C-alpha positions in Angstrom: 59.7 -69.0 -162.4 58.3 -70.4 -159.2 59.8 -68.1 -156.9 58.6 -65.0 -158.9 55.0 -66.0 -158.2 55.1 -67.0 -154.5 56.4 -65.2 -151.4 59.7 -66.1 -149.9 59.5 -68.8 -147.3 59.3 -67.7 -143.8 60.8 -69.5 -140.8 59.4 -72.9 -140.8 58.4 -73.1 -144.4 59.8 -74.5 -147.6 59.4 -73.4 -151.1 58.8 -76.7 -153.3 59.0 -76.6 -157.1 56.4 -79.4 -157.8 57.2 -82.1 -160.3 54.1 -84.4 -159.7 50.9 -84.1 -157.8 48.7 -87.0 -156.4 45.0 -86.8 -157.1 42.4 -88.4 -154.9 38.8 -88.8 -154.7 38.4 -86.3 -151.8 39.7 -83.5 -154.6 36.3 -83.8 -156.7 34.4 -84.5 -153.9 35.1 -81.1 -152.5 33.9 -79.0 -155.3 31.0 -81.3 -156.1 29.3 -80.3 -152.9 29.7 -83.9 -151.6 31.1 -82.3 -148.4 28.6 -79.5 -148.2 28.2 -76.1 -150.4 29.2 -73.3 -147.8 30.4 -70.5 -149.8 32.5 -69.4 -147.0 35.0 -72.2 -147.8 35.7 -70.6 -151.2 37.9 -70.6 -153.1 38.8 -74.1 -152.8 42.6 -75.2 -152.8 42.9 -78.5 -154.2 45.6 -81.3 -153.7 46.8 -82.7 -150.5 50.1 -84.3 -151.7 53.0 -83.8 -154.3 56.5 -84.5 -155.0 59.3 -82.1 -156.2 62.5 -80.3 -155.0 63.1 -77.7 -152.3 64.1 -74.5 -154.0 63.9 -72.3 -150.9 63.8 -72.7 -147.2 63.1 -70.5 -144.2 65.6 -70.4 -141.3 66.7 -73.7 -139.3 64.2 -75.8 -141.3 63.7 -79.4 -140.0 61.0 -81.8 -140.9 59.9 -85.2 -139.8 62.9 -86.8 -141.7 65.3 -84.3 -140.4 66.9 -81.0 -141.8 65.5 -79.9 -145.1 67.7 -78.1 -147.5 67.6 -76.6 -151.0 68.0 -79.3 -153.6 66.4 -81.7 -151.5 63.9 -84.3 -153.5 60.9 -84.5 -151.3 57.2 -85.6 -150.7 54.8 -82.9 -149.4 52.1 -84.5 -147.3 49.7 -83.3 -145.8 49.3 -79.9 -147.5 46.8 -77.8 -149.5 46.8 -76.3 -152.8 49.0 -78.9 -154.3 47.7 -78.3 -157.7 50.4 -75.9 -158.7 53.8 -75.7 -160.2 55.3 -74.2 -157.0 54.1 -74.8 -153.3 54.7 -73.0 -150.1 54.4 -75.3 -147.1 55.3 -75.9 -143.5 58.4 -78.0 -142.6 56.0 -80.5 -140.8 54.6 -81.5 -144.1 58.0 -82.2 -145.9 59.4 -85.7 -146.2 62.3 -87.1 -148.0 61.3 -88.7 -151.1 62.8 -92.3 -151.3 65.5 -92.8 -153.9 63.9 -95.9 -155.3 60.9 -94.2 -156.8 60.1 -91.5 -159.3 58.5 -88.1 -158.6 55.1 -89.7 -160.1 55.2 -92.7 -157.8 56.1 -90.4 -154.7 53.5 -88.0 -155.3 50.9 -90.9 -155.2 52.2 -92.6 -151.9 51.0 -90.7 -148.9 47.1 -90.2 -148.9 46.5 -93.6 -150.0 49.1 -95.2 -148.0 48.1 -93.5 -144.5 44.6 -94.5 -145.4 45.5 -98.1 -145.9 47.6 -98.0 -142.7 44.6 -96.6 -140.6 42.2 -99.2 -141.9 44.8 -101.9 -141.0 45.3 -100.5 -137.6 41.6 -100.0 -137.0 40.7 -103.4 -137.7 43.6 -104.8 -135.6 45.0 -106.8 -138.6 48.1 -108.6 -137.9 50.2 -111.9 -138.5 47.9 -114.8 -138.9 44.7 -112.9 -139.7 42.6 -113.5 -143.0 41.7 -110.3 -144.3 39.0 -109.3 -146.8 39.7 -106.3 -149.0 36.8 -104.8 -151.1 38.5 -102.9 -153.9 41.8 -104.5 -153.6 43.1 -103.2 -157.0 42.3 -99.5 -156.4 44.7 -96.8 -155.0 44.2 -97.5 -151.4 43.5 -101.2 -152.0 46.8 -101.8 -153.7 48.6 -100.1 -150.7 46.4 -102.1 -148.0 47.1 -105.4 -149.3 50.9 -105.0 -149.7 51.2 -103.7 -146.2 49.1 -106.8 -145.0 51.0 -109.2 -146.8 54.1 -107.9 -145.7 53.1 -108.3 -142.3 52.2 -111.9 -142.6 48.6 -111.5 -143.3 46.5 -113.7 -145.6 44.8 -111.4 -147.9 41.6 -112.0 -150.0 40.9 -109.1 -152.2 37.9 -108.4 -154.6 38.6 -106.9 -157.9 37.6 -107.4 -161.8 39.1 -110.5 -163.6 41.5 -108.2 -165.3 43.3 -107.3 -162.1 43.6 -110.7 -160.8 47.2 -111.3 -162.0 48.5 -108.2 -160.6 46.9 -109.2 -157.3 48.4 -112.6 -157.3 51.9 -111.1 -158.1 51.4 -109.1 -154.8 50.5 -112.3 -152.8 46.7 -111.6 -152.8 44.2 -114.2 -153.3 41.9 -112.4 -155.8 37.9 -112.9 -156.0 35.4 -111.4 -158.4 33.0 -109.2 -156.9 29.3 -109.4 -157.9 26.6 -112.3 -157.5 28.0 -115.3 -155.5 30.8 -113.3 -153.8 30.0 -114.9 -150.3 30.0 -118.3 -151.6 33.2 -117.8 -153.6 34.9 -116.5 -150.4 33.6 -119.2 -148.1 35.0 -121.7 -150.6 38.5 -120.4 -150.4 38.5 -119.6 -146.8 36.4 -122.4 -145.2 38.0 -121.4 -141.7 36.6 -117.9 -142.0 37.7 -114.3 -142.5 38.8 -112.5 -139.4 38.7 -108.9 -140.6 37.5 -106.8 -143.5 38.1 -103.3 -145.2 35.7 -101.9 -147.5 37.2 -99.4 -149.9 34.1 -99.4 -152.5 30.9 -98.4 -150.3 28.7 -100.9 -151.9 25.9 -102.8 -150.2 27.7 -106.1 -151.2 30.7 -105.0 -149.5 28.8 -104.4 -146.1 26.7 -107.4 -146.3 29.6 -109.9 -147.2 31.6 -108.5 -144.5 29.2 -108.7 -141.7 28.3 -112.3 -142.9 32.0 -113.5 -142.6 33.5 -111.4 -139.9 32.2 -112.4 -136.4 33.7 -109.4 -134.6 32.0 -106.2 -136.2 34.6 -104.0 -134.7 37.0 -105.7 -137.0 35.3 -104.4 -140.2 36.2 -100.8 -141.4 34.9 -98.8 -144.5 36.3 -95.6 -145.8 33.1 -94.9 -147.8 30.5 -94.5 -144.9 26.9 -95.0 -145.7 23.6 -95.7 -143.8 24.0 -99.4 -144.4 27.4 -99.4 -142.8 26.4 -97.3 -140.0 23.2 -99.5 -139.3 25.6 -102.6 -139.2 28.1 -101.0 -136.6 30.8 -101.0 -139.1 33.7 -98.6 -138.3 33.7 -95.4 -140.4 37.2 -93.9 -141.2 38.2 -90.7 -142.7 37.0 -87.3 -143.1 33.3 -87.9 -143.2 30.5 -87.1 -140.8 31.1 -89.1 -137.5 34.2 -90.9 -139.1 37.3 -91.5 -137.2 40.0 -89.2 -138.8 42.8 -91.2 -137.2 45.0 -88.2 -137.2 47.8 -89.6 -135.0 47.9 -93.0 -136.8 48.0 -91.3 -140.3 50.7 -88.9 -139.3 53.0 -91.5 -137.8 52.3 -93.9 -140.9 54.0 -91.5 -143.1 57.7 -92.4 -141.9 56.6 -96.2 -141.9 55.6 -95.8 -145.4 58.8 -94.3 -146.4 60.7 -97.2 -144.4 58.9 -99.9 -146.6 59.3 -98.1 -149.8 63.0 -98.0 -149.1 63.1 -101.6 -148.1 61.4 -102.6 -151.4 58.4 -104.0 -149.7 55.9 -101.3 -150.9 55.1 -100.1 -154.4 53.2 -97.2 -155.8 51.2 -98.3 -159.0 50.7 -95.3 -161.2 47.4 -95.8 -163.5 47.8 -92.7 -165.5 49.4 -89.2 -165.7 47.8 -86.1 -167.0 49.2 -82.6 -167.4 47.8 -80.4 -164.8 45.8 -78.2 -167.3 43.9 -81.4 -167.9 42.9 -81.9 -164.4 39.2 -82.4 -165.2 39.8 -85.2 -167.3 42.0 -86.8 -164.6 39.0 -86.2 -162.4 36.5 -88.0 -164.7 38.8 -91.1 -164.7 39.2 -91.0 -160.9 35.5 -90.8 -160.5 34.7 -93.7 -162.9 36.0 -95.9 -160.2 38.0 -97.9 -162.6 41.4 -96.4 -161.9 43.8 -99.4 -160.9 46.4 -97.3 -159.2 47.1 -93.5 -158.8 46.2 -90.9 -161.1 48.9 -88.3 -161.2 49.1 -84.5 -162.4 52.3 -83.2 -164.0 52.7 -79.3 -163.7 
């Protein structure tokens, strides 16, 4: 079925039968004109990450994890047009799926994971630091806190009270966002906070981070705003003037696989939707209350 609708792979390409697709805020931002409305960019191919099975390959195919063969269970990232049942993609984007996780979990690992790794690297977070993560229970937040805790970092994470138990189970000290946040953090961390990552983009996140972290080079946001720019907060990602961190993110892919295989990193799936219901999935994603990854199933 898949092969009948796509061209045969050329040298350096693999044809993937997609089993699960990871959704991300960038997906709906692309068609909402949040990143511009240039008609020359149409049609838009949605989907940057997926997981599935290799069903055909071009000659002499090798990816970042080694040779790629028919029947391999794989993760595809970074790609385009992953909202599909079949995907023709370069070998450079094909990674071995860890055996410990499902296709649904695998499809949600990479984009959030490399974003989290980029934020940790950009802020220089390492053993002995006290890190504040705004939005710790979201898709990127759950990745960031796990990576940091595994590296010996003390992590304080903002979240709604319904997510505090989960965060505690991951070794995080949860705090409720909202009025009084600065005082609550100062109470549990009287010796200070050394780095902060903003994953929500609110004025509160910027203000509290700037008040707590002495070195503003150790504050980063993935939701750049006028407030973050005026306070010299590092902007990361694909927005105007942001550090894309291409090399860091590319290298992080294999590190994420190693951590999953070692059992120190989990992917939390908040919900799954049939691919045909992608609009409903995007509405949940845009609500900002998805505590984990939202996955599409072809």
